[in-house]
N, C-alpha and C positions, 0 to 999 in steps of 0.2 A: 673387475668391478660387486664383484660377489665377494670377496675374499674378506673385502673393507667395512668393518663398520663400525657404530656411526658410539660404540664405545672406545673404539679404537682408537679414536678420536681425538675425542675428550682427553688419551691417557696422557695422548703426547702430549696436549695442551693444562693439565695439568702439571704434569714435570717438566713442559717450562714453567710456569706460571710463578711455579715451590722452585725447583732446584733440588728434590731431591725427591725419594720413589716412597720412601716413610707416610712425605705430608701428605704427597698428592689421593697417597691410597685412601689417608683418614679426609681430608678435605672432601672425596669418594664413596666414603663408609664403607670400600672394600677395607679386607689385611693383604697385608708388606707380599704378600707371595701368591697374591692373582694378581694384582702390583704389577710383580713377575713379571707372573705365566704374560699381558699383556703386551707389555713391555716386549716381551723377548717373541711372544706374534709380533707385533710394529716396524722389529728391527728386517725378522724376513721378511715380512710385505715391500721391508725401501730398499733390500739389502744394505744394509747400516745398521751400525751401533744407533748411530742418533745422538743417544744422551751415554758421557763415557764421566767415568768420575773422578773426582777427584776433590784434593784440601779443601774448597769450596763449593763442590756440592756440583750435581749432574751438570755437566759441561754442556751443550750444543753441537754436534760435528756441523760441520759450511751443511753434509747435505741436512739437519735439519736444520739450519733457520732457510735455510734455501726453504723451505718448503710450508717456515713458518706462516707466515703472512697465508697461505691458502688457504692454510685449515685452519684459521681463525674465520676465511673468507664462508668457506662449506660446514663452520658451523652454529657460525651467524643468519647463512641461506636456512641452514637445516630448523634455527631458532624461530625465524622468521615463518619458516611454513607452519606449523605445531599455533603459531599467536593469532586468533578468530583477527578476519575481518577487520575492519572497524569503518565507517559512515560520520562520512564530517563535512555539514547539509550549508556549510559556509562557506565550504571551499570547494564540494559537488559543481559543474560542468551536466552533472548528471540526467537525459533526456527521461525521460518517466510515460509513460502509454496510456490511458486513463478511457473504455468504455464508458461511457455516461450516454442519458434515455437527456432526449429533450427539456424534460422537466429539469434532472434533474445542469443544466447549460443555463438556466435561468433560476434554480435558486440555491443550488451547490459553488456551482466554479468560481464564481468573481471572489468570496468571504478563501477558498481553496486560491486562487492567484495570492489575491494583496497578503496572508497569510503570504504567500512562500517565494513572495520577492523579497521581504524580512526577512526571512531568516533563514535563506540561500537561491541567493540574487543569481545567482548563475545555474540553480537546476534548471531546467526548460519542463513544461507539458506539452506532447499532444495528443489528441482529445479525439476520440476517434465514440459513431457511435454502436449500440446494446443491439444487436440483431443475433439472429441465429448464427452467426458467425462468430458470436466471442470467446462461449469455448473451446474451436479450436484453433481462436489466438493466443490466448490464453495458457491450452497447451503447446502451441507450441513455442512462448517466448516471444511474440507478435505482442499481447499489451499485457502489461505490468497490474495493472487491475480494474472492476468492474465492482461501478454503484448504482443501484437500481433494489429488482428486486426479482431471480431468477429464484422461480419455482425447481427448474429442476439442472440438478449435473452431475454430469458423470462423478466418480469416488475419482482421490486427488487433486477436491477442491474443501478449498474452505474459503467459511464466513464467520464474518461478523455483523447482527447490529449494531444496528446506528440509532434512529429512533425508527416511530411508528407513522404516520400523515393517514391523518384523518379528511373530509374533503367538508366543501363549501360548494351553495354556490351563487356567482355573478351575473354581478349586471346594467349595466346603464341606469347612471344618481337621474337617469331622464324617462328614463322605462315611461312611454306609457302606461300603460295597468298594473305592476307592479311599483304595489310604493313602501315603507317601513320593515314590512313580510314578511315573503315568499309563502304563501299554502298552500299544501298537492293540489288544486286544483291550478293556482294560480300555473306548477309544475304542468301538468298533464296539458296546459291549452296552450303554450306557452311554443314558440319553437327554441327549435334548441343544433347550439353546434357542437358537434364530436372530432377529433384527431381520429382522423385512418391513413394509413389501418391501424386499426386500432391496437392501443399498450397500455400495458397493465392494468393501468389507474382507471381506464374507460372500459376496462373489462368486467370487474370491480365495481362499475356502475350499473352497466347496467341487467348483470348479474340481479340487485337492487332492487332496481324497478320488478326487473322479471319476480320476483319471490314478496315486492308491491303490489301488484296490481297493476300498476300501475303499466305505462305509455306515453313515449317523449319523441316529440315529433323532430328527424333531425333537419333539421333546410341549409346547414353546408356543416361538408367534411371536408381538412387543415388539416395536408401531411401533416404539419409538426405546432408545439403553443409558442416556438416563435413568435407567429399573431396572430393569436389570440389578443389584449389587452385592449387593440387597439378595433380589433371586431366588436369589441364587446362596447366598448366603447363608446358608437359608432353607430349603433343600433337596437333593435328591442331584440336584439339575442339576450339568452342565454345558456350558459355554463357550466358544468360540476366542473368546478377541476379538484386535485391534489388542494390544503390549508395553507403549504404558504407560498403554495408557486400562488393560490388567491390571494395570501394577501401579500404578493411581492407588486406583480399586474394588477390590485388595490388602488393600493397607492400610486403604480405608477399613473396612471390614470381616474386615475379617484373614481374606485366604481367600489358598488356599493354586498358586501357579507351577506349570505344570506345562509343561517342554517340549511341545511337541506332538510326538506318536507319526509326528509320520507329515512330509517336507520340504512346506510351507507355502512359494511363493514371495510374495520381496519386497513393496512396497508405493512407490515416492515418495508421500509428505507438500509441495504446489508454492502458490505463492501466484499466482492466477493479475489483468490486470490487463488492460484494453483499453487502444489507443495515443493516447485520445483523453485518457486522466490519465501517455501517456505520460514531462510536459517537466515534469506538475504541479511545482510547491513543493513543497508541503502533502502530496501522491497519494506522493513521491521521494518525504520523511520518517519515514510511514508506514511507506512497504517498507523502509524499511533497518534499520528502527527494529523489525519486523518476524522479517529477515531477522538483525539483531544477538541477535533471542530465538532465535531457534531454527535460526538453519541449523544443520550437522551439528556443531561441535564443543559449541555453549550447548547440542545436547538434549540428547548426552552429557554435560557439563561436572553438566550437570539434573539428571540421571539420578544420576549416580553419589551425586551429593551429598542 
């Protein structure tokens, strides 16, 4: 095996195709003497003349005819190794594993699934919850992408900003004390809903409240955002949530949305991936698909619609 050079196989193939050492040399961009040198190496390697000179050109020996298909197959296999892999979403049955927050389940996942059903109907999605183990799962290849806000990641990860979130307050339209405007006094007086354990968005809200010198009386801690809309619609509680989530729950339950009566910092929603998948064609396609769906301009167009 150590004596086989890919160029030797190409020399064999060109002489077989052209029936001429000189034409084969011309096609391969080498001198006739160099081509003759490689033919000599081939003859030594296979212990056979391989091609003999006749009035009609270089004719293959029985041994060359025996090798012909196998050498062609070997060259084709080598060429296939060098060709970049191609991902065809319309035919793929690949499983992509996404790590997402509860908010992303509500805000992003329906749109992702709807789009993939159109362009990649056999592709499947497995959703995992973002937690402390997410970076390790991505490193091990157990998660393809994470969508959310992960400010502390080790080296070896990539990040792309999709859009930014600001905040709104939501309350029932039948709230007995809050009308068309939510004042600072209302915010401080009324009871609130929080999501616990604290999410990134709720930590940002808490920091803003402390900076503003306000307090918030939390009387209900939910384990996720999934039941928030029903709770707000049927009680006199208030919640401060990222805007895209607030818009969805407001539509679902007819809630009122208010600008927060205090400045709250915006935060970025990103997609994250590990370097091991950076050049994977399927992974590149998925990242580009999410970017097309949720990059800032696309998110704003969707909100206006």
